[in-house]
C-alpha distance (Angstrom), angle and dihedral (degrees) to the residues before:
residue distance angle dihedral
M1 . . .
G2 3.76 . .
I3 3.75 121.7 .
V4 3.87 109.3 -142.9
G5 3.76 139.7 167.8
L6 3.79 141.3 118.1
P7 3.79 120.1 -58.0
N8 3.86 116.6 -75.9
V9 3.86 98.5 18.5
G10 3.72 93.8 116.3
K11 3.88 104.1 -95.5
S12 3.74 98.5 139.0
T13 3.81 91.5 45.2
V14 3.80 89.4 50.4
F15 3.81 89.8 49.1
N16 3.88 92.1 51.3
S17 3.66 91.6 50.0
L18 3.82 92.3 50.0
T19 3.74 98.5 43.6
R20 3.81 106.2 19.5
A21 3.84 86.0 -134.3
G22 3.78 97.7 136.5
A23 3.92 99.0 -128.1
E24 3.78 114.7 -177.9
A25 3.82 110.5 -97.2
Q26 3.80 117.2 -173.6
N27 3.81 139.1 160.9
Y28 3.84 98.0 -104.1
P29 3.79 136.2 72.4
F30 3.84 125.2 -86.8
T31 3.84 96.2 20.7
T32 3.66 83.0 143.6
I33 3.81 112.1 55.2
D34 3.82 98.0 146.8
P35 3.80 114.0 50.4
N36 3.92 112.4 -104.9
L37 3.82 112.0 -138.4
G38 3.81 122.7 -153.9
V39 3.81 142.7 161.1
A40 3.89 121.5 -128.0
M41 3.80 119.0 -160.4
V42 3.94 111.5 -128.7
P43 3.87 106.0 -126.6
D44 3.80 107.9 -129.4
G45 3.76 122.7 174.2
R46 3.85 89.5 -170.5
L47 3.82 89.9 66.8
D48 3.72 93.1 47.3
A49 3.87 88.2 53.2
L50 3.70 93.3 49.6
A51 3.79 93.4 48.2
R52 3.88 89.1 50.6
V53 3.84 96.2 54.5
M54 3.82 93.3 38.4
A55 3.93 90.6 46.9
S56 3.63 88.1 -133.3
K57 3.83 118.2 -168.9
R58 3.73 94.0 -151.4
V59 3.82 133.7 35.8
V60 3.80 121.9 -163.7
P61 3.90 115.9 -175.7
A62 3.88 124.5 -159.3
T63 3.66 117.0 -96.6
V64 3.86 141.8 -148.2
D65 3.74 124.0 -150.2
F66 3.84 114.4 -132.6
V67 3.86 129.9 -166.2
D68 3.82 122.6 -155.8
I69 3.72 104.3 -145.2
A70 3.83 120.5 -166.5
G71 3.79 119.0 -100.4
L72 3.94 113.5 -83.3
V73 3.77 121.9 -135.7
R74 3.70 138.8 -164.4
G75 3.86 106.2 -73.0
A76 3.86 94.1 28.7
S77 3.76 91.2 130.9
A78 3.87 88.3 57.8
G79 3.78 92.3 48.1
E80 3.84 100.6 -92.3
G81 3.82 113.5 151.7
L82 3.71 93.4 8.7
G83 3.74 85.1 -57.8
N84 3.91 96.8 160.5
Q85 3.63 92.2 55.1
F86 3.80 96.1 48.5
L87 3.70 93.2 44.9
G88 3.74 87.8 53.2
H89 3.92 88.8 57.9
I90 3.86 89.7 52.1
R91 3.72 90.6 53.1
E92 3.77 91.1 61.2
C93 3.74 95.0 56.8
E94 3.77 127.9 87.3
A95 3.67 98.5 -139.1
I96 3.85 139.8 4.2
A97 3.89 131.2 -120.8
H98 3.73 102.7 -160.3
V99 3.79 108.8 -157.8
V100 3.88 114.8 -152.3
R101 3.70 124.1 -164.7
C102 3.92 107.9 -122.3
F103 3.78 98.7 163.8
E104 3.83 137.6 85.8
D105 3.75 118.7 -135.3
E106 3.87 123.3 152.3
N107 3.89 87.8 -157.8
V108 3.76 91.9 63.6
V109 3.71 114.6 61.9
H110 3.74 119.1 -135.4
V111 3.86 112.3 -141.2
H112 3.74 91.5 -135.5
G113 3.87 96.2 39.2
E114 3.84 98.0 -111.7
V115 3.80 141.7 50.9
D116 3.83 103.2 -99.8
P117 3.86 108.9 158.0
E118 4.01 94.5 -174.8
G119 3.86 91.5 43.7
D120 3.86 91.0 51.0
V121 3.63 93.3 48.6
E122 3.75 92.3 47.8
T123 3.84 89.8 52.4
I124 3.72 91.7 56.0
D125 3.77 97.7 41.3
T126 3.92 89.5 48.2
E127 3.81 91.6 54.4
L128 3.91 91.6 46.0
L129 3.86 90.3 46.6
L130 3.77 93.8 48.5
A131 3.83 91.4 49.8
D132 3.84 89.6 49.3
L133 3.78 89.8 47.3
A134 3.75 93.2 54.6
S135 3.87 87.9 46.3
V136 3.81 91.4 54.0
E137 3.65 94.8 45.5
R138 3.82 93.8 51.1
R139 3.78 88.4 50.6
L140 3.77 94.8 43.9
E141 3.86 89.9 53.7
R142 3.88 89.8 50.3
V143 3.70 95.6 44.3
G144 3.81 93.7 41.4
R145 3.89 90.4 57.0
A146 3.73 91.2 48.2
A147 3.76 93.3 47.8
K148 3.76 92.4 62.7
S149 3.87 87.5 79.4
G150 3.76 83.7 73.9
D151 3.75 99.5 -109.8
A152 3.87 108.4 161.5
T153 3.82 92.8 -148.6
L154 3.77 96.0 51.8
K155 3.79 90.2 43.8
A156 3.94 88.9 54.5
E157 3.82 91.2 47.9
A158 3.96 92.7 49.6
A159 3.76 88.4 50.9
E160 3.75 92.0 51.1
L161 3.78 92.3 44.3
E162 3.91 90.2 56.0
K163 3.83 88.1 53.4
L164 3.76 92.2 49.4
R165 3.73 93.3 45.4
D166 3.93 90.4 54.0
H167 3.92 86.4 45.4
L168 3.80 90.2 57.0
S169 3.79 95.8 41.5
E170 3.81 87.0 58.6
G171 3.80 90.0 60.6
S172 3.78 97.5 -106.2
P173 3.94 119.7 131.7
A174 3.56 122.0 -115.0
R175 3.89 91.1 -116.1
A176 3.86 85.6 67.9
Y177 3.80 92.0 60.4
P178 3.67 120.6 96.0
R179 3.94 112.5 -103.2
S180 3.69 116.9 -117.6
E181 3.87 133.7 177.5
A182 3.84 89.2 -122.2
L183 3.79 93.4 60.8
A184 3.90 99.1 35.7
E185 3.88 91.6 109.3
A186 3.69 95.1 41.6
M187 3.77 95.4 46.7
G188 3.86 91.1 52.9
T189 3.90 89.5 66.7
L190 3.81 96.4 49.4
I191 3.84 119.2 100.7
S192 3.74 95.7 -157.6
A193 3.84 88.5 58.7
K194 3.68 92.3 66.8
P195 3.74 119.0 102.5
T196 3.86 111.1 -104.0
L197 3.74 134.9 -148.6
Y198 3.87 118.3 -165.0
V199 3.80 114.7 -141.3
A200 3.79 114.5 -161.7
N201 3.85 106.7 -153.8
V202 3.81 104.9 -154.8
E203 3.99 135.3 175.2
E204 3.79 116.4 -92.3
E205 3.74 94.0 -99.0
A206 3.86 93.7 56.7
V207 3.74 95.2 52.2
A208 3.94 91.9 97.4
E209 3.90 102.3 42.2
G210 3.88 101.8 11.2
N211 3.82 121.5 -134.3
R212 3.90 137.1 -107.1
Y213 3.67 89.3 -81.0
S214 3.82 99.2 51.1
S215 3.91 90.7 47.0
R216 3.72 87.6 57.6
V217 3.80 91.7 53.6
E218 3.84 91.2 47.5
K219 3.84 91.0 52.2
L220 3.93 89.8 47.5
A221 3.85 87.2 53.3
A222 3.73 94.3 45.2
R223 4.02 89.5 53.2
E224 3.93 87.0 55.2
G225 3.86 93.3 42.7
A226 3.73 86.0 -119.5
E227 3.87 127.9 136.4
A228 3.85 123.6 -110.8
V229 3.72 128.9 -167.5
R230 3.76 130.1 -169.4
I231 3.94 119.8 -132.8
S232 3.83 134.4 161.6
A233 3.82 106.1 -137.9
K234 3.84 89.1 -170.2
L235 3.83 91.9 54.6
E236 3.82 92.0 47.7
A237 3.72 88.0 53.4
E238 3.76 93.1 52.1
I239 3.66 98.8 49.8
L240 3.77 95.6 38.8
D241 3.77 95.9 99.9
L242 3.80 98.1 28.1
P243 3.81 119.2 115.0
Q244 3.88 109.0 -102.7
E245 3.72 94.4 -108.7
E246 3.85 94.3 53.3
A247 3.80 91.5 43.8
A248 3.92 89.5 52.5
E249 3.89 89.5 49.5
Y250 3.70 92.7 51.1
L251 3.86 94.0 48.2
A252 3.81 89.1 48.8
M253 3.84 90.2 54.2
L254 3.78 86.1 55.3
G255 3.72 91.3 48.6
V256 3.83 98.2 -115.8
E257 3.76 133.6 109.3
T258 3.91 95.8 -150.1
T259 3.72 136.0 12.1
G260 3.78 96.3 -119.5
F261 3.77 89.6 -93.1
E262 3.78 94.9 116.3
E263 3.74 97.3 46.5
F264 3.87 89.4 48.7
V265 3.76 93.8 55.7
R266 3.82 91.2 41.1
S267 3.77 90.7 51.9
A268 3.83 92.6 46.3
Y269 3.90 87.9 52.4
R270 3.90 90.1 51.8
L271 3.79 92.3 45.8
L272 3.76 91.2 53.7
G273 3.88 87.5 56.2
L274 3.87 92.7 -118.1
V275 3.78 129.7 150.1
T276 3.89 130.3 -166.3
F277 3.69 130.3 -126.9
F278 3.78 124.7 178.5
T279 3.80 138.9 -141.6
A280 3.70 114.4 -163.3
A281 3.89 133.8 -177.2
E282 3.72 138.9 128.8
K283 3.73 94.0 -80.7
E284 3.79 96.7 50.5
A285 3.82 145.5 -12.0
R286 3.83 112.2 -153.2
A287 3.79 137.2 176.7
W288 3.74 113.1 -140.0
T289 3.85 126.7 -159.3
V290 3.86 123.9 -138.2
R291 3.76 133.9 158.8
K292 3.87 116.9 -91.3
G293 3.80 105.6 -95.3
S294 3.90 95.2 31.8
T295 3.83 117.0 145.8
V296 3.81 119.9 -124.1
R297 3.86 88.5 -112.4
R298 3.82 89.3 58.7
A299 3.78 90.4 44.7
A300 3.80 89.9 52.6
G301 3.76 86.6 56.4
R302 3.90 89.1 60.7
I303 3.76 88.4 62.2
H304 3.78 96.2 45.1
T305 3.71 134.8 -21.4
D306 3.71 90.6 -128.3
M307 3.84 92.6 60.3
E308 3.81 89.6 58.2
R309 3.75 95.0 43.9
G310 3.75 94.0 48.4
F311 3.92 100.2 29.8
I312 3.74 115.5 154.4
A313 3.79 103.8 164.2
A314 3.72 143.2 -41.8
E315 3.83 133.9 -125.3
V316 3.75 105.2 -139.5
G317 3.87 130.4 -171.2
D318 3.70 136.0 166.2
W319 3.91 111.3 -100.4
E320 3.85 90.9 -122.8
D321 3.78 95.5 49.8
L322 3.81 87.4 51.3
V323 3.74 92.4 49.0
N324 3.83 90.5 48.9
A325 3.68 93.2 48.1
G326 3.70 94.6 48.0
S327 3.72 99.7 -141.6
W328 3.76 142.7 22.9
A329 3.75 94.2 -104.0
R330 3.91 92.8 52.7
A331 3.86 89.9 46.3
R332 3.83 91.2 54.3
E333 3.81 87.6 50.3
E334 3.72 91.3 54.2
A335 3.80 92.7 46.8
K336 3.82 90.9 -116.6
V337 3.73 91.6 128.6
R338 3.84 125.4 71.4
L339 3.76 135.9 -169.1
E340 3.84 112.9 -118.4
G341 3.81 130.0 -170.9
R342 3.75 129.2 -136.5
D343 3.81 94.9 -83.5
Y344 3.77 96.8 56.3
V345 3.86 111.0 120.5
V346 3.67 114.9 -130.5
E347 3.73 119.1 -118.5
D348 3.78 127.7 -148.9
G349 3.83 105.6 -93.7
D350 3.74 98.2 23.5
T351 3.86 117.4 146.4
V352 3.77 111.3 -147.6
L353 3.80 137.7 -160.4
V354 3.85 110.1 -176.7
R355 3.73 124.9 -152.3
F356 3.65 113.9 -155.6
N357 3.78 141.4 155.8
V358 3.87 127.9 -157.5
């Protein structure tokens, strides 16, 4: 997931809080020229509960990879502010977390002079749309020439590309355009086709209830059918190195249980179309990531390729049933575990024990 936004909106601070990666965060544009890469652990109480009842010696959570991409500016699609380089970094991501400034601070300059969430979002969206429009027009020119040979497939793609070009020209993102087989390859290269999560970066005091700026971001996201989360990058930075007890006391003083970090990571996880399944035993309890709709045989391959190759069957139980039973043996006695074949589709929260032979 790529973290994008205007300069000085708090992207790198958000990235640091998510990944503990220590990216440079300063009060001037283009601090981040090369993208920073980091991994965020996905908080999951289900895994913790399984680890407790199984007395697991090791606990391994699921993760999401984040990329901190330098701040975009007006004209990025035409190369302003190293725009072509930064847009290329976004293209390599599967989804976008758009950080929007929702705080006032005279010590942190705003590139446009005032806090304006809708205007900031429009600036970024316009640059992404212009970049996509240029990409579609280049492809249309190439496909259009090839279609003159009379190839029906190329003609169909050219016709769809013309409609997509008009859609983008009207200011609508590619993700709002109906998917079609003819455009499958083209859509895969478009930035505005990527699912987007809006991140309202607020001051510490606004984490619990939000503020007038964050509410505008939430309304904007709702109009698009997108998710929005509220987070205070400054607060995250302040509690990053505090002992857990002190951090909890500080949050309680602000009237919140968490800073928004957990919901941000979970929302990113959902946006990427991922589900979690678990393996749990005395040696280790682990959360595994698979695409939604994956079969249990494919999921077994996430654990080890030998398991997928030699898959026989899988014992599957809901995580909560396993926790209540206290062990695999007791869960079997209570008929809370079932035997599933290779085509079973893994559900979020399944706990799996794979039978295989190689």
